[in-house]
N, C-alpha and C positions, 0 to 999 in steps of 0.2 A: 447367862441371852447376850447374844451380841445386839446390842443398843444402838449401835451405827447403823445397822441395816434396817433398822427399825424408821429409825429417822430417815434414809435414803432409799425406800423401795426400788427395786428396777425398773425400768419403761415397761416389761411385759405385766406385771402386777398393777402399775399405775392404770394402763388401758384398761387392764380387766374390772378394775373397781369401777371405770368411769363406764362399762357396760352393765356393771350391775347399780349404778346409781340411774343410769337412764332406764333401766327397766323399771326402778322404783317411782321414776318420775310419770310413766305408764300407768300407774295405781291414782297418783294425785291431780294429775291433769285428765280434763275431759277429753273424748275424741272429736275431731274435726277434720275438714278436709275439703280440698279445693277441685274442681273439675276442669280437666285442661280441654281445649280445643286447638282444632290447624289452623295455624297461621303463617303464611309466608314459609311453607314449607319445614314448620319445626313445630313441636306441642309448646306450648304455653299455656300459663294460669288464666281462666276466667276472674277475673276479680270481684265480681259480684256472684259467685257461684259457693262461697264459703256456707258449710251447714256442718251443724253438731250431728255426730255419728254416735253411735255405742262404742265406748271404750274396748282396746281388747289390749289389757294389762299382761305384760310379760313376764312369765313365771321360770323356775329355777330351770326348766326345760328349754326354755327361749336362751335363756343364758348359757347353757353349757352348747347348744346349738349354734350360737352365734360365730363363734371361732372357724368351724368348717363352711358355715354359709358366708362367712367372709373371705375366705379363701376363693371360694366359689364365685363370688361377686368381684373380686379382685384378681379374678385368675389372669387377666389381660395385664396390668402392670406388674404383677409378681412375674410371670413369663418374660417381660421383657426387663425387668431388673435381673432376673437369672442369667438370660441369653448377654445383657452389655457386661455383666461382671465376667461371664465366660470369655466374650472378646477381649475386655481389656488384661483378664490373667494372660491370653496368648501374647497381646502387646508387650504385657511386661516380661514374657519369656526370652522376646527376642533381645532384651535389655537395652533397647531403644529408648525407653524413657527414663531409664536409671543414667545413663550418658547425658542425656537431654538437659535432665534436671541439674546433674553436676557441671554441666558447661554453662547453665544459665544462673546456677549459686556461683561460680567463681566471677562472671560477669557482673553482678550483685555486688559482689564484695569489692570489686576494684574500680565500679563506676559510682558515683555519687547521683548521676542522672538515673542510674538505672534503678537503684535505692530509693528513689524520691517517688519515681513514675509506677514502678511495678503494680502498685495494686491497685492504686487510682485507675490506669488505665484498662487492667484484667477489668475491673468492677464496672468502668464505663461500658464496656464490650457488652458484656453479661447483663447490663441495665438496659441496652440498646436491645439485646435480643429478648426480654421482656416485655420490652415497650412496643416492638415490632410485631412480631411474631409468637407472643406469649410463650415463651420458655419458661415451662413447667417441668413434666415429668424428663424433659430434655437434659434438665440440669445434673441429675443423679450421676450419668456418664462422668462428669467433668469434676466432680468431688473426688472420683478416683484418682483423677490428675494432680489435684490442687493441694491436695493432703501431704503427700509426699515432696511436693515442690514447697509448699511453707514450712516445711520441716528442715527440708535443706537450707532455708535464706536465713534458718533461726526464729522461725515463729513456732505455731503451735498448731494442732486438729482443728483446735477453732477456728484459726483465721484460715486454714484450706478448706474448711466448709462456708465460712462466710463470704471469701472472696467471690464463688458462682451463686452461691445460695441468697444471700441477702442481695447481692446486684441484681439478680434477675427478678427476686420479689419485688425489690424497690420499681423497677422497670413495670414492672407487670401491673405493679399498685397503681400507677399513675399513667397508663400505657396512652399513647396518642395515636397510635393505629391499630395495634392488637385484635383481629377480629373476632378472637374466639372470646372475649369477654366485651370488648368496646363495641365492635363490631355487631355483635348479637344484642347488645344491650340498645345501641341507637336504632338496631333495625325494629326491634320490638317497642321502641318509644316513638317510634315514627320520625326520628332525626335523619338528616343527611349523613351519609357515611362520611367520616371523616371531619364533620362539622364540630368547631370548638378547637381545631387542631390547637391555635398560638396559645390557647391559656392552659390546655391538658401540657404543651412542651414547657411552658414556664412552670408548672407543677412537676413534671419530670425532673427537670433542672435542681430545683429543692430538694427533692427526696433522695435522687442518686445521690447530690452532694453531701445529704447529711447521712448518708449509709457510708459513703466512704470516709468522712470524717471519723465517724464511730468507730469503723474496723481498722482505719490506718492507724489512728491513736491508741487502739488496745493492740495491737501487733508491736507496736514501738515499745509498748511497755514491756511486752513478752519479751522481746528481743533484748531489753535491759536486765531482766530478772524472770527469766523463764519458769521459775519455781511456782510464780504468781499464776500459771496458769490451771485452770480446772482439768485440764486432762494432763499435767505433768508427769505424771507417773506412765500412763499410758503411751505418753510421747518417747519417754526412754527405750521402752519396750519395742515401739513399732521404729523408731530411728536404727535400732539393733536387726530387727528383721529384716527392714528395706536397706540394711546396710549403708545410712549415712553418715557418712565419717569422710575423715581426709579430705574436705573439699576444697583444700588449695592444692589438690592435684591437677596436672594440666592433662586434661582429656579434650579430643575433638572427635567428631561424627565422622563417621567413615561412610563408605558409599552404600553400604546396607544399611547403615543405620538413616541417612538422610532418606534413601527411597522407602522406608517404612514410614517415616515422618512425613514425605511427601503424601502418600497414599493416604494415611489418616487424616491429614490436613484436608485433602481433597474429598475424604467421607463427611468432614464436618461442612464443607461449602455444601456438599449436595444435601445433608440434612437441612440447613438452611432453607435451599433452593426449595428442595420438597415441600418442607412446609409452607412457604409463602407462595409457592407457583401451583402446587398441587394439592393444598391440604391433607399433606400425609399426616398420619398420627402415629400410634403406638406400634401398630402392626408393621407397616413399611418401615421405620426408625428401626425397629429390630429385626427388620430383615436386612437392613443396611449394616449394621455393627455385626451380624452373623458373617456377611460378605467379606467386611473389614475384616474381621479376627480371622477370616479363613486366607486372605490373599497377604496380610501382614504376615503372617504365620508362614506361608510359602514363601514369600521375597525373603523373609529374616531367615529362611534357611532351617527351619524346624521339619522336624519328622512328623509323619501322620500320628503318631503316637504323643507327641509332645503338643501336638495342634487339640487332640481332641481331649488329651489330660488337662491341656491348660483351660478347655470350655467345661471341663467338669470341676475343676479346682476352683474356677472363678465361681461357678453356680454352688458350689459346696460353702465357700465364705459368704454367701449371701444368703443362706438358709435363716438367720435371725433377722436379716430384713425383712425378706418373706414372711414370715410370723407375726411380726410387728404391722406390716400393712393389712394382712388380714384380721388381727385384731381390731384396729382403727375400722375397718370397714364395717366389721361387726356391731361396732355403736350405732352406725348410721340404721344397719338393718332392724335394730331395736328400735329406734325411734320412727320409723318407717310403718314397721309391722303393728307399734302403739299406736298409729296414728295420731300424735302428738305435734306432728312438723306444723300441719295446717293450722292448729290450736296456737301455737307459738307465734305462729308468721301473724295471725290473726290479730292476736291480744297483744304484739308489739306494735304493728301497724294502726292501732286505736289509739296509742298515745300519744301519736305525733299529732293529732287535730287540735285546732285551738290556741296554736302561739304563733308568734313572729316568723315569718318566713326564713328568717336566718337559722333561728334557733330549730325550725323543722327540719331545714336540712342537715343540721349537725345531728337531730334525732334518728333522722333516715341514713345517717352513716353508722351511729350506734346500733342501729336494729339489723343492717346489714350485718355488722359485724358478730353479732349472736348469731344471725341465721346463719352465718358462714360456718359455724361449729358443727351444724347437723348438714349442710350442705355446702362442702367444700369443694364445689367445682363450680369454675367461674360462669361458664355458659349455661350448666344448671342451675345456678342460684339466679342468673338472669331471667330465664323461662320462669323462675316461680315468684320473683320479687318485682320485677319490674312493671309487668302488668297491674300491680296494685300501687307500686309507688309511681309511675308516669301520670294515670288519671288523680291520684291522690295531691301530687305535687301542684298539678292545676288549680286545684281547690284550695290550696294553701299558699299559693303566690310564690312557688317555690318553680324554677325554669326547668324543663326537661332533660335541658343539658345539666343541671347542677342535680338533679336526682340521679341521673347516670354516672356523676363523678361521685357523688356518695355511695353509690355502690360499688363503683371502681375500689375507693379506699378502704370499703369496709370487707369488701372480699380479698383483696392483695394482702394487704399489709397484717391481717389477722393470721393469714397461711401461714406466717413466719412461727406460728408458737400453739397452735391448736392442736391436739394430738388426736383429730380426728383426719387429719389431712395425710392422705398414704404419702405424697411425696416428702412431708417434712418428716414423719416417722420413718421413714424409708431413708433419707439421709442420714438422721440423726443414728440409726442401726447401722448403716454402712459405715459410718465415720467413729461408733461404738461410743457416743456421746451418749450419757443418759437424759432423758426427757427433763427431769427436773433440773439438772446442770445446765441443761441449754436455756431453760427459764430462766436462771438466774442470770445468765450472760445476757440474755437476748432482752430480758424486761426492759431496763433502762432505754435502748432503743426505740422496743414497741411503744413506749410512752410517748417520747419524742414523736414519732412518726404518727400517735394520735391527736397529741397538740397541733402539729402541724397540720394535719388532715383537718380539724375543728376550725383553725387559723384559715386555711385555704378556701374555706366553704362560705366564707365571709364577703370577700370581693365580688362572687359573682352576682349578688343581689343590687347592687349600687351600680355595677357596669351593664346591667342589663345583658349578662353572657347566656 
């Protein structure tokens, strides 16, 4: 018997075990639900409408159907991942990324300033993207870019994932503009848009700084001792596959490479503009990547067969990611069909009453983290919890701004670790990092984020924020 496999089950098994565990909870918890009402053009929960309902335990049949139902429910994001993977495969066939990475690696080796600045600068950019327009699913394509870049710079796959993913998550959790979480939550809580900007920007500065320190410290450790990486063995294979070697060779971007890079850069600007100005979401962003893949293929002088083959190969490489996303969504389907989400929310919100306002705000944060396991959608969680937390905060002496901040922290930081997040599991599957290994790496930072959140929820009470 292979005991190592028993000690470290793969990601697919872990998620399927969570599906079974959630199904078991539907036998142990009573059924309960809230009614939803229309408000401001969106459906939000009626905080006074909770009622117990007959339970709906989920048996073996429901467990076995959860994966296919997960595929159906997550079809949009799965299709997005496959199309983006195809577009990046075409981009890679032009060899532009390989050359650009080698050029940057040479600059990194010869310039102390670039060595010190590269991780902080990129993480600040991604954190701003999370704070301003709520970068979430949009981070997936960048993982495909930063893994080979990190390997070329002497770091590892974890660093390549962490730069865009942890950076964006830090900004998302402490957003000062994000219309998809902060905007929705403030609208439901009847707060002016962008109100509380100053303190939220202060929170963003601290959380982003903490994320940078953690990732930069780890990257330097791996630079000095690569064998300490949790992905050391697969990194060696990936380096061979990507031909990351002989980084001292003098390379330069020719006209064709530069044109491809310009087109790709313009498409990224288009992505940001589309999300901020025209509320683009998955469909529009996927269309942008399809167009980008076709155009860079043509400019990169690829044949029709090479372009179509690139799309097919890229999608094929991400099928494992698609399965992980489907299984993660299956957990939510079991919980929803079992009618236990309303029960859990009602039970958690009831424990907040009768405590000091500061403690109440901190408990709200904890409740939001727990709810996020079942509702890992920022806007969806806002519609479910803020109608309850906002009036509850009035009764407890907690400002509504603070209630919204507790929601932001609880929703954002836990997204880095929960296996029900399609984005998190998709990113890890894309990077071929087992979830349990990622948990071991991210847990210290997650604990630091929790401590920082609890501390940052104290001043608002004393400054009447």
